[in-house]
Biopython code that builds the backbone (N, CA, C, O; Angstrom):
import numpy as np
from Bio.PDB.StructureBuilder import StructureBuilder

atoms = [
    (1, "MET", "N", (5.409, -25.702, -35.424)),
    (1, "MET", "CA", (4.069, -25.464, -35.179)),
    (1, "MET", "C", (3.158, -26.678, -34.780)),
    (1, "MET", "O", (2.452, -26.812, -33.781)),
    (2, "THR", "N", (3.372, -27.533, -35.851)),
    (2, "THR", "CA", (2.516, -28.877, -36.023)),
    (2, "THR", "C", (2.936, -29.636, -34.551)),
    (2, "THR", "O", (2.078, -29.977, -33.737)),
    (3, "LEU", "N", (4.115, -29.803, -34.386)),
    (3, "LEU", "CA", (4.482, -30.602, -33.094)),
    (3, "LEU", "C", (4.010, -30.142, -31.953)),
    (3, "LEU", "O", (3.473, -30.842, -31.095)),
    (4, "LYS", "N", (4.225, -28.696, -31.879)),
    (4, "LYS", "CA", (3.747, -28.169, -30.719)),
    (4, "LYS", "C", (2.145, -28.371, -30.400)),
    (4, "LYS", "O", (1.679, -28.543, -29.274)),
    (5, "LEU", "N", (1.369, -28.310, -31.684)),
    (5, "LEU", "CA", (0.074, -28.661, -31.587)),
    (5, "LEU", "C", (-0.076, -29.921, -31.200)),
    (5, "LEU", "O", (-0.965, -30.136, -30.376)),
    (6, "ILE", "N", (0.687, -30.980, -31.655)),
    (6, "ILE", "CA", (0.545, -32.399, -31.286)),
    (6, "ILE", "C", (0.843, -32.648, -29.874)),
    (6, "ILE", "O", (0.199, -33.448, -29.195)),
    (7, "ASN", "N", (1.830, -31.953, -29.439)),
    (7, "ASN", "CA", (2.130, -32.025, -27.965)),
    (7, "ASN", "C", (0.960, -31.634, -27.102)),
    (7, "ASN", "O", (0.494, -32.373, -26.235)),
    (8, "PHE", "N", (0.512, -30.431, -27.388)),
    (8, "PHE", "CA", (-0.773, -29.819, -26.714)),
    (8, "PHE", "C", (-1.662, -30.759, -26.625)),
    (8, "PHE", "O", (-2.091, -31.053, -25.509)),
    (9, "ILE", "N", (-2.103, -31.393, -27.719)),
    (9, "ILE", "CA", (-3.056, -32.334, -27.812)),
    (9, "ILE", "C", (-2.976, -33.617, -26.948)),
    (9, "ILE", "O", (-3.943, -34.113, -26.370)),
    (10, "ASN", "N", (-1.738, -34.087, -26.930)),
    (10, "ASN", "CA", (-1.336, -35.215, -26.139)),
    (10, "ASN", "C", (-1.260, -34.911, -24.631)),
    (10, "ASN", "O", (-1.224, -35.839, -23.823)),
    (11, "MET", "N", (-1.240, -33.807, -24.298)),
    (11, "MET", "CA", (-1.189, -33.590, -22.977)),
    (11, "MET", "C", (-2.267, -34.136, -22.134)),
    (11, "MET", "O", (-1.947, -34.631, -21.053)),
    (12, "PRO", "N", (-3.556, -34.108, -22.505)),
    (12, "PRO", "CA", (-4.559, -34.618, -21.580)),
    (12, "PRO", "C", (-4.360, -36.252, -21.473)),
    (12, "PRO", "O", (-4.882, -36.828, -20.519)),
    (13, "TYR", "N", (-3.714, -36.897, -22.310)),
    (13, "TYR", "CA", (-3.547, -38.215, -22.230)),
    (13, "TYR", "C", (-2.810, -38.531, -21.016)),
    (13, "TYR", "O", (-3.176, -39.498, -20.348)),
    (14, "ASN", "N", (-1.732, -37.772, -20.624)),
    (14, "ASN", "CA", (-0.983, -37.988, -19.569)),
    (14, "ASN", "C", (-1.599, -37.766, -18.213)),
    (14, "ASN", "O", (-1.178, -38.273, -17.173)),
    (15, "ILE", "N", (-2.680, -36.927, -18.325)),
    (15, "ILE", "CA", (-3.342, -36.539, -17.020)),
    (15, "ILE", "C", (-4.436, -37.510, -16.757)),
    (15, "ILE", "O", (-4.647, -37.828, -15.587)),
    (16, "SER", "N", (-4.982, -37.893, -17.482)),
    (16, "SER", "CA", (-6.177, -39.021, -17.381)),
    (16, "SER", "C", (-6.098, -40.388, -18.210)),
    (16, "SER", "O", (-6.310, -40.425, -19.422)),
    (17, "GLY", "N", (-5.805, -41.393, -17.516)),
    (17, "GLY", "CA", (-5.772, -42.503, -18.077)),
    (17, "GLY", "C", (-7.091, -43.290, -18.460)),
    (17, "GLY", "O", (-7.116, -44.127, -19.362)),
    (18, "ASP", "N", (-8.320, -42.898, -17.592)),
    (18, "ASP", "CA", (-9.564, -43.644, -17.764)),
    (18, "ASP", "C", (-10.318, -43.115, -18.914)),
    (18, "ASP", "O", (-11.140, -43.812, -19.508)),
    (19, "GLN", "N", (-10.006, -41.654, -19.305)),
    (19, "GLN", "CA", (-10.783, -41.199, -20.538)),
    (19, "GLN", "C", (-10.153, -41.221, -21.721)),
    (19, "GLN", "O", (-10.543, -40.596, -22.708)),
    (20, "LEU", "N", (-8.951, -42.087, -21.671)),
    (20, "LEU", "CA", (-7.895, -42.054, -22.842)),
    (20, "LEU", "C", (-8.342, -42.432, -24.076)),
    (20, "LEU", "O", (-7.901, -41.768, -25.014)),
    (21, "PRO", "N", (-9.209, -43.450, -24.364)),
    (21, "PRO", "CA", (-9.745, -43.922, -25.650)),
    (21, "PRO", "C", (-10.704, -42.563, -26.253)),
    (21, "PRO", "O", (-10.671, -42.166, -27.418)),
    (22, "ILE", "N", (-11.474, -42.031, -25.243)),
    (22, "ILE", "CA", (-12.460, -40.998, -25.740)),
    (22, "ILE", "C", (-11.603, -39.758, -26.238)),
    (22, "ILE", "O", (-11.863, -39.164, -27.284)),
    (23, "LEU", "N", (-10.669, -39.461, -25.483)),
    (23, "LEU", "CA", (-9.752, -38.321, -25.764)),
    (23, "LEU", "C", (-9.288, -38.517, -27.064)),
    (23, "LEU", "O", (-9.470, -37.675, -27.944)),
    (24, "LYS", "N", (-8.602, -39.745, -27.276)),
    (24, "LYS", "CA", (-7.855, -39.889, -28.459)),
    (24, "LYS", "C", (-8.857, -39.910, -29.652)),
    (24, "LYS", "O", (-8.550, -39.385, -30.722)),
    (25, "THR", "N", (-9.907, -40.445, -29.482)),
    (25, "THR", "CA", (-10.753, -40.548, -30.817)),
    (25, "THR", "C", (-11.253, -39.008, -31.013)),
    (25, "THR", "O", (-11.398, -38.565, -32.153)),
    (26, "THR", "N", (-11.469, -38.336, -30.044)),
    (26, "THR", "CA", (-11.975, -37.009, -30.306)),
    (26, "THR", "C", (-10.896, -36.170, -31.048)),
    (26, "THR", "O", (-11.143, -35.525, -32.067)),
    (27, "CYS", "N", (-9.752, -36.231, -30.483)),
    (27, "CYS", "CA", (-8.303, -35.569, -31.098)),
    (27, "CYS", "C", (-8.259, -35.816, -32.558)),
    (27, "CYS", "O", (-8.218, -34.935, -33.417)),
    (28, "ASN", "N", (-8.271, -37.191, -32.777)),
    (28, "ASN", "CA", (-8.316, -37.780, -34.062)),
    (28, "ASN", "C", (-9.212, -37.146, -35.045)),
    (28, "ASN", "O", (-8.886, -36.768, -36.170)),
    (29, "ILE", "N", (-10.410, -37.067, -34.483)),
    (29, "ILE", "CA", (-11.429, -36.637, -35.387)),
    (29, "ILE", "C", (-11.225, -35.037, -35.753)),
    (29, "ILE", "O", (-11.451, -34.552, -36.862)),
    (30, "ILE", "N", (-10.783, -34.366, -34.668)),
    (30, "ILE", "CA", (-10.316, -33.019, -34.858)),
    (30, "ILE", "C", (-9.305, -32.746, -35.978)),
    (30, "ILE", "O", (-9.447, -31.946, -36.903)),
    (31, "ILE", "N", (-8.094, -33.676, -35.698)),
    (31, "ILE", "CA", (-6.964, -33.546, -36.482)),
    (31, "ILE", "C", (-7.389, -33.835, -37.989)),
    (31, "ILE", "O", (-6.987, -33.162, -38.938)),
    (32, "PHE", "N", (-8.109, -34.742, -38.074)),
    (32, "PHE", "CA", (-8.644, -35.219, -39.344)),
    (32, "PHE", "C", (-9.523, -34.147, -40.035)),
    (32, "PHE", "O", (-9.452, -33.870, -41.232)),
    (33, "SER", "N", (-10.162, -33.711, -39.347)),
    (33, "SER", "CA", (-11.145, -32.479, -40.040)),
    (33, "SER", "C", (-10.209, -31.288, -40.350)),
    (33, "SER", "O", (-10.370, -30.662, -41.398)),
    (34, "ILE", "N", (-9.263, -30.963, -39.496)),
    (34, "ILE", "CA", (-8.314, -29.886, -39.865)),
    (34, "ILE", "C", (-7.548, -30.342, -41.014)),
    (34, "ILE", "O", (-7.231, -29.426, -41.772)),
    (35, "VAL", "N", (-7.096, -31.714, -41.411)),
    (35, "VAL", "CA", (-6.409, -32.017, -42.531)),
    (35, "VAL", "C", (-7.210, -31.857, -43.753)),
    (35, "VAL", "O", (-6.762, -31.445, -44.823)),
    (36, "ILE", "N", (-8.474, -32.224, -43.513)),
    (36, "ILE", "CA", (-9.430, -32.498, -44.782)),
    (36, "ILE", "C", (-9.677, -30.904, -45.152)),
    (36, "ILE", "O", (-9.662, -30.548, -46.330)),
    (37, "ILE", "N", (-9.909, -29.954, -44.062)),
    (37, "ILE", "CA", (-10.213, -28.563, -44.461)),
    (37, "ILE", "C", (-9.009, -27.935, -45.272)),
    (37, "ILE", "O", (-9.134, -27.250, -46.287)),
    (38, "HIS", "N", (-7.736, -28.311, -44.609)),
    (38, "HIS", "CA", (-6.687, -27.794, -45.143)),
    (38, "HIS", "C", (-6.221, -28.147, -46.622)),
    (38, "HIS", "O", (-5.605, -27.364, -47.345)),
    (39, "VAL", "N", (-6.551, -29.263, -46.919)),
    (39, "VAL", "CA", (-6.338, -29.946, -48.136)),
    (39, "VAL", "C", (-7.333, -29.421, -49.207)),
    (39, "VAL", "O", (-6.964, -29.173, -50.355)),
    (40, "ALA", "N", (-8.640, -29.261, -48.769)),
    (40, "ALA", "CA", (-9.702, -28.595, -49.484)),
    (40, "ALA", "C", (-9.257, -27.202, -49.789)),
    (40, "ALA", "O", (-9.259, -26.840, -50.966)),
    (41, "HIS", "N", (-8.940, -26.526, -49.007)),
    (41, "HIS", "CA", (-8.520, -25.108, -49.062)),
    (41, "HIS", "C", (-7.411, -25.065, -50.271)),
    (41, "HIS", "O", (-7.615, -24.365, -51.263)),
    (42, "ILE", "N", (-6.212, -25.868, -50.126)),
    (42, "ILE", "CA", (-5.259, -25.914, -50.873)),
    (42, "ILE", "C", (-5.776, -26.123, -52.317)),
    (42, "ILE", "O", (-5.302, -25.512, -53.275)),
    (43, "LEU", "N", (-6.861, -27.102, -52.420)),
    (43, "LEU", "CA", (-7.326, -27.406, -53.783)),
    (43, "LEU", "C", (-8.012, -26.372, -54.449)),
    (43, "LEU", "O", (-7.923, -26.108, -55.648)),
    (44, "ALA", "N", (-8.849, -25.680, -53.423)),
    (44, "ALA", "CA", (-9.699, -24.768, -53.970)),
    (44, "ALA", "C", (-8.699, -23.374, -54.479)),
    (44, "ALA", "O", (-8.846, -22.759, -55.535)),
    (45, "VAL", "N", (-7.781, -23.122, -53.525)),
    (45, "VAL", "CA", (-6.737, -21.960, -54.127)),
    (45, "VAL", "C", (-6.303, -22.304, -55.570)),
    (45, "VAL", "O", (-6.453, -21.512, -56.501)),
    (46, "ASN", "N", (-5.761, -23.520, -55.699)),
    (46, "ASN", "CA", (-5.213, -23.894, -56.971)),
    (46, "ASN", "C", (-6.270, -24.195, -57.933)),
    (46, "ASN", "O", (-5.982, -24.535, -59.080)),
]
sb = StructureBuilder()
sb.init_structure("model")
sb.init_model(0)
sb.init_chain("A")
sb.init_seg("    ")
for serial, (resi, resn, name, xyz) in enumerate(atoms, 1):
    if name == "N":
        sb.init_residue(resn, " ", resi, " ")
    sb.init_atom(name, np.array(xyz, "f"), 0.0, 1.0, " ", f" {name:<3s}", serial, name[0])
structure = sb.get_structure()
């Protein structure tokens, strides 16, 4: 599941080289947010 998500996120990189840094930064922020929320949820449950 995670690998499929990463591959899906990486897809735009191959399409557009010009906007690569912007896309990469945006995706990293999104992934970081998801990880933080996930960890917070696990901590909240426990």
